[in-house]
FIVEXKOL-802431 format. One line per field, with one value per residue (C-alpha): residue in one letter; x, y, z. Coordinates in pm, whole numbers. Layout:
<recs>
lumfi <- (A,...) $
X <- (X,...) $
Y <- (Y,...) $
Z <- (Z,...) $
</recs>
This chain:
<recs>
lumfi <- (M,K,R,K,R,C,E,K,K,L,V,S,C,L,L,L,A,C,L,F,I,G,A,A,V,Y,G,A,V,G,S,G,I,A,V,T,N,H,F,Q,T,G,S,V,D,L,E,L,K,T,Y,R,K,S,A,D,G,I,Q,E,A,A,S,G,R,N,I,T,A,N,Q,K,L,S,Y,I,P,R,I,T,A,L,R,A,D,C,Y,V,R,L,N,V,H,I,A,M,E,K,K,C,V,E,P,V,T,I,E,S,V,E,P,L,E,N,W,V,K,K,G,S,Q,L,Y,Y,T,K,P,L,K,T,G,E,S,V,N,A,F,E,W,I,H,I,P,E,T,W,N,M,K,T,A,S,G,F,Q,V,N,L,T,A,D,A,I,Q,A,A,H,F,T,P,D,F,H,S,D,I,P,W,G,S,I,K,I,E,E,A,K,E,K,D,K,T,N,Y,R,S,V,K,K,A,D,Q,T,H,R,L,I,Y,Q,G,D,G,T,F,E,L,S,S,E,D,L,F,E,N,F,Q,T,A,V,A,G,D,A,F,E,D,S,L,K,L,I,N,H,G,K,N,K,I,R,L,S,F,K,C,E,S,R,S,E,E,T,L,L,E,A,V,S,V,N,L,R,I,G,D,R,L,V,Y,K,G,P,L,S,A,K,K,I,S,N,Y,Q,V,L,A,T,I,A,P,K,Q,E,K,I,L,R,Y,E,L,T,V,P,I,K,L,Q,N,L,F,S,V,E,K,E,K,L,I,W,Y,F,Q,A,E,E,M,D,E,D,G,R,A,V,Q,T,G,D,D,S,L,F,G,L,S,A,A,L,I,A,G,A,A,A,T,V,L,L,L,L,F,K,K,R,K,V,K,L) $
X <- (15970,15672,15447,15539,15464,15125,15046,15129,14910,14624,14647,14655,14351,14152,14234,14151,13815,13743,13825,13597,13305,13361,13366,13038,12866,13012,12890,12535,12551,12670,12451,12246,12124,12226,12027,12166,11959,11994,11951,11988,11944,11819,11845,11703,11849,11733,11771,11733,11689,11560,11333,11158,10848,10891,10694,10827,10710,10909,11286,11588,11667,11962,12174,12234,11869,11756,11506,11272,11107,10793,10859,10756,11072,10994,11208,11095,11298,11198,11290,11275,11301,11551,11538,11311,10993,11095,11011,11201,11297,11455,11716,11697,11983,11981,12312,12292,12575,12546,12355,11996,11728,11490,11686,11549,11501,11313,11011,11025,10909,10563,10562,10321,10047,10158,10477,10541,10804,11023,11295,11508,11374,11070,10926,10705,10436,10367,10596,10752,10726,11007,11044,10797,10878,10745,10794,10865,10768,10724,10855,11065,10907,11140,11082,10854,11086,11386,11536,11876,12020,11847,11857,12118,12212,12165,12235,11996,12164,11950,12018,11769,11757,11563,11469,11300,10923,10915,10916,10936,10667,10755,10595,10503,10363,10715,10978,11204,10970,11245,11378,11752,11818,12162,12161,12431,12561,12391,12606,12724,12649,12383,12156,11882,11844,11487,11279,11130,10766,10697,10669,10377,10410,10611,10549,10882,10906,11207,11119,11339,11276,11484,11823,11998,11809,11617,11377,11358,11071,11254,11584,11594,11429,11445,11267,10950,11145,11163,11477,11536,11564,11631,11363,11228,11134,11062,10915,10875,10867,10994,10795,11020,10866,10983,10879,11138,11068,11274,11271,11531,11739,11757,12055,12131,12420,12483,12777,12876,13190,13141,13369,13101,12975,12612,12546,12655,12403,12101,11954,11764,11530,11489,11198,11036,10705,10766,11134,11388,11662,11877,11858,12135,12332,12287,12664,12762,13024,12744,12575,12857,12848,12573,12308,11997,11678,11425,11356,11086,10897,10794,10504,10539,10608,10738,10768,11086,10998,11266,11249,11506,11522,11711,11799,11627,11964,12122,12353,12415,12735,12518,12285,12268,12444,12382,12468,12452,12394,12410,12190,12282,12047,12154,11946,12050,11811,11740,11570,11302,11570,11729,12033,12176,12062,12289,12138,12205,12145,12137,12244,12546,12637,12604,12810,13081,13093,13125,13398,13589,13571,13681,13963,14084,14085,14276,14536,14591,14622,14874,15078,15075,15196,15463,15595,15593,15811,16062,16094) $
Y <- (12011,12189,12054,11691,11740,11893,11601,11354,11542,11555,11183,11110,11330,11168,10819,10916,11055,10728,10530,10748,10714,10341,10309,10500,10265,9959,10092,10110,9742,9626,9851,9712,9792,9698,9692,9649,9417,9409,9091,9069,8818,8887,8689,8659,8843,8921,9164,9029,9262,9210,9438,9454,9617,9880,10158,10382,10151,9919,9952,9756,9466,9509,9253,9240,9262,9140,8854,8698,8359,8297,8616,8671,8838,9068,8966,9018,8885,9071,8953,9178,9058,9277,9130,8875,8736,8446,8192,8246,8045,8136,7918,7956,7846,7937,7889,7858,7988,7686,7362,7390,7139,7351,7549,7803,7634,7672,7546,7863,8073,8079,8138,8397,8329,8161,8026,7657,7507,7224,7127,7434,7614,7833,7842,8119,7953,8246,8404,8725,8992,9226,9494,9321,9244,8981,8908,8547,8564,8828,8684,8419,8240,8220,7895,7927,7710,7939,8088,8213,7861,7716,8023,8084,8355,8269,8401,8387,8323,8370,8320,8359,8176,8256,8066,8220,8184,8150,7788,7647,7480,7393,7098,7223,6883,6745,6764,6931,7165,7283,6936,6891,7224,7363,7720,7946,8281,8581,8771,9100,9309,9562,9538,9737,9499,9392,9171,9435,9475,9378,9675,9742,9520,9684,9554,9520,9592,9583,9753,9742,10068,9986,10114,9949,10141,10006,10135,9967,10048,9948,10039,9707,9385,9244,9541,9336,9086,9093,9055,8679,8418,8047,7864,8171,8161,8473,8490,8781,8846,9083,9162,9163,9386,9463,9807,9798,9740,9420,9088,9072,8805,8909,8790,8804,8769,8830,8986,9030,9183,9019,8752,8624,8265,8360,8365,8003,7908,8083,7929,8091,7958,8154,8060,8196,8019,7648,7676,7662,7910,7848,7666,7675,7894,8270,8293,8504,8242,8019,8282,8526,8485,8608,8348,8385,8449,8477,8576,8845,8971,9338,9437,9101,9046,8753,8708,8616,8457,8436,8261,8284,8010,8032,7689,7602,7498,7837,7905,8225,8260,8389,8605,8983,8994,9231,9144,9331,9154,9332,9188,9283,9265,9295,9281,9180,9282,9027,9034,8787,8533,8551,8748,9025,9377,9680,9898,10265,10583,10518,10876,10830,10512,10687,10980,10752,10564,10889,11020,10693,10699,11063,10999,10707,10917,11199,10959,10812,11159,11270,10955,11002,11363,11253,10996,11256,11493,11214,11145) $
Z <- (7823,7979,7708,7786,8156,8070,7840,8117,8366,8119,8052,8427,8493,8215,8334,8694,8581,8402,8717,8931,8693,8660,9038,9064,8821,8994,9332,9199,9101,9446,9659,9948,10297,10652,10975,11328,11548,11927,12132,12507,12787,13138,13459,13808,14105,14457,14741,15097,15395,15749,15949,16288,16427,16697,16855,16578,16297,16072,16107,15988,16223,16457,16639,17015,17119,17462,17465,17719,17753,17547,17350,16989,16870,16577,16281,15918,15623,15303,14953,14646,14284,14099,13750,13583,13743,13964,14231,14556,14860,15190,15361,15738,15962,16334,16517,16898,17113,17342,17357,17476,17569,17363,17099,16852,16512,16184,16376,16584,16288,16131,15753,15620,15365,15038,15198,15264,15493,15361,15607,15672,15366,15307,14954,14820,14610,14377,14120,14244,13975,13882,14149,14385,14751,14991,15363,15461,15831,16102,16426,16598,16895,17195,17396,17698,17915,17882,18198,18302,18290,17985,17757,17492,17250,16883,16537,16242,15904,15595,15226,14942,14610,14293,13979,13677,13667,13288,13165,13520,13735,14097,14274,14619,14718,14695,14967,14710,14515,14278,14211,14165,13994,14068,14200,14052,14168,14007,13761,13909,13605,13507,13810,13638,13345,13422,13198,12971,12879,12519,12290,12059,11754,11477,11125,10945,10570,10337,10006,9698,9509,9203,9083,9377,9646,9949,10210,10551,10790,11110,11273,11460,11339,11695,11857,11923,12134,12513,12718,12692,12966,12935,12736,12558,12189,11985,11636,11396,11022,10755,10439,10132,9865,9510,9378,9102,8732,8714,8893,9171,9337,9704,9910,10281,10527,10898,11080,11443,11586,11925,12068,12309,12283,12352,11977,11959,12228,12074,11759,11472,11203,10880,10653,10341,10293,10342,10248,10531,10449,10758,11089,11345,11585,11565,11533,11236,11142,11013,10796,10725,10346,10119,10039,9825,10020,9739,9382,9377,9072,9034,9264,9443,9814,10015,10391,10576,10912,11179,11515,11794,12058,12387,12535,12863,13006,12945,13239,13433,13232,12947,13156,13132,12795,12505,12145,11814,11484,11150,10875,10518,10222,9859,9539,9189,8910,8638,8300,8186,8095,8441,8328,8545,8459,8507,8780,8845,8647,8268,8194,8420,8237,7900,8018,8153,7823,7627,7857,7839,7460,7449,7691,7486,7168,7341,7476,7130,6977,7238,7194,6818,6850,7095,6851,6572,6775,6839,6466) $
</recs>
């Protein structure tokens, strides 16, 4: 009875060993490499504060101040760009407590240099760089004719708007320098996500070393790209190099675990030489299955060029977003006739074949002995 149990265990162990070795060889055939690429969008955002000059220097403006006729009331609106470089404008609305023959209006302020007045709005004619601040005006002129009967209290209401400087050219000769562009609320998320400075160019290389192994020079194939705003286009390339002894058929696919629709809005072009591999949304749904990139001979290299384009009409809904895309590369070795070549360690393959043959012989012998006992 004990002998039968031992025979069963031995057969199971031998079969399990065969499965493990077979799996190891199969793994060598299907091996590849993955790289996680990071893509993010920025936006414009502002900070608006008001100050006043006093004997103690510049201080934050306070309400409830006493005024006199013909006074230059110190009042300094200051705008700071918090995210991407942008053009800014200041909307000025002055509400009087009672009707006056000569009220305080937008005409009671004098814009500083590089500002132009258009109706109740002041436009700054230069792009405001990330982190930079600018004052719109310094004082409000109180009418000379005011007295106890004709004066009135008033309240200054200010709002500031911003529009990205990239891919936008205002017309300051027009009454509406920004045209009919609709201003949207800034996204309250990641206030420190400034438009980043471009990194030093990193040359990307994907090297096939043979036997199913790769070497990739970069941890992120998008690392040369800036934080994107509407209208941006980024282009980079990846050198595909074959250091193996056989010709390879290199395949590619893309994966993202995100549910965001930003990837549907951004488009990508993939080219090798003059051949267009893919053109369409960056969404992984479109390129989620392996497709052949190129056939590369030993010691040969080809260049994969990829270009990402952000639509100029991208809305604030897609601003300040971060996405991860995983690109997978897989190589299949081929002989001179284009037939697949088994990759992996030849000694491992020979050992597995010998073990499989030995296991098969042992199983047959045990089964034969088992039948003999029954007879």
